[in-house]
C-alpha positions in Angstrom: 0.0 0.0 0.0 1.4 3.4 -1.0 0.3 6.5 0.9 0.5 9.8 -0.9 0.9 13.2 0.7 2.4 16.5 -0.2 3.7 19.2 2.1 3.9 22.8 0.9 5.5 25.5 3.1 6.2 28.4 0.8 7.8 26.0 -1.6 6.8 23.3 -4.1 6.0 19.6 -3.8 5.3 16.9 -6.3 3.7 13.6 -5.5 3.5 10.2 -7.1 4.7 6.9 -5.7 7.7 9.0 -4.6 6.9 12.1 -2.6 9.2 15.1 -3.4 9.5 17.6 -0.6 10.8 21.1 -0.4 9.6 22.9 2.7 10.3 26.1 4.6 10.5 24.0 7.7 13.3 21.9 6.2 15.1 24.9 4.8 14.8 26.7 8.2 16.0 23.6 9.9 19.0 23.4 7.6 19.8 27.1 8.2 19.6 26.9 12.0 20.8 23.5 12.9 22.7 22.2 9.8 20.1 19.5 9.4 19.3 18.6 5.9 15.8 18.1 4.4 16.6 14.4 4.5 17.3 14.6 8.2 14.0 16.5 8.8 12.0 13.9 6.7 13.6 11.0 8.5 12.8 12.6 11.8 9.2 13.1 10.7 8.7 9.4 10.1 10.4 8.5 13.4 8.1 10.8 15.3 5.1 9.7 13.2 5.8 6.1 14.0 6.0 6.9 17.7 2.6 8.8 17.6 4.4 12.0 18.7 2.0 14.6 17.3 3.7 17.5 19.2 7.1 16.4 17.9 5.7 16.2 14.3 4.4 19.7 14.6 7.8 21.0 15.5 8.9 20.1 12.0 6.2 22.1 10.2 6.4 25.8 9.4 3.5 28.0 10.4 2.4 28.5 6.8 2.5 24.8 5.9 -0.1 23.0 3.8 -0.4 19.3 4.1 -2.3 17.4 1.5 -3.0 13.7 2.1 -4.2 12.5 -1.2 -7.1 10.4 0.2 -8.7 13.7 1.3 -10.2 16.2 -1.2 -8.8 19.3 0.4 -5.4 20.1 2.0 -5.0 20.9 5.7 -3.7 24.4 5.9 -1.8 25.9 8.9 -0.5 24.2 12.0 -3.9 24.0 13.7 -5.6 22.0 10.9 -2.5 19.9 10.4 -2.2 19.1 14.2 -5.9 18.2 14.3 -5.5 15.8 11.3 -2.5 14.0 12.8 -4.1 13.8 16.3 -7.3 12.4 14.9 -5.5 10.0 12.5 -3.1 8.7 15.2 -6.0 8.1 17.6 -8.0 6.1 15.1 -5.4 3.8 13.6 -3.7 0.7 15.0 -0.6 1.5 17.0 1.0 -1.3 15.0 0.8 0.7 11.8 4.3 1.9 10.9 5.6 3.8 7.9 8.6 2.1 6.4 10.8 4.3 4.2 12.0 2.3 1.2 14.3 5.1 -0.1 15.3 8.6 0.6 17.5 10.9 -1.4 20.0 13.3 0.2 22.0 15.0 -2.5 20.5 18.4 -2.0 20.3 19.7 1.6 17.1 21.6 1.0 15.1 19.0 -1.0 14.6 15.3 -0.6 12.6 12.5 -2.3 11.0 9.8 -0.2 9.5 6.5 -1.3 7.5 4.5 1.2 
């Protein structure tokens, strides 16, 4: 089963079986802590798999838009995104884990993820 989502934070995303991410959150993280976009995305999945909604939200910029492709409309802003992740994590099995099949890291501000 492939899950599709895009994240836009003042930047661009493309989604197919591989999600391409460029986010202000990742760029800000790179600038302030020397973490790359790849680091931020890996941390996202680590926190997601732990059910750490507050930790996930630390990775999003205030102006983010998260579009999970099974929903018609994107979740805009941290309040809507937090509500989505809180509801989703409370309704799924704790055994559900995202497994990253591949992640690129050649550009510190962009990464591609396949799960």
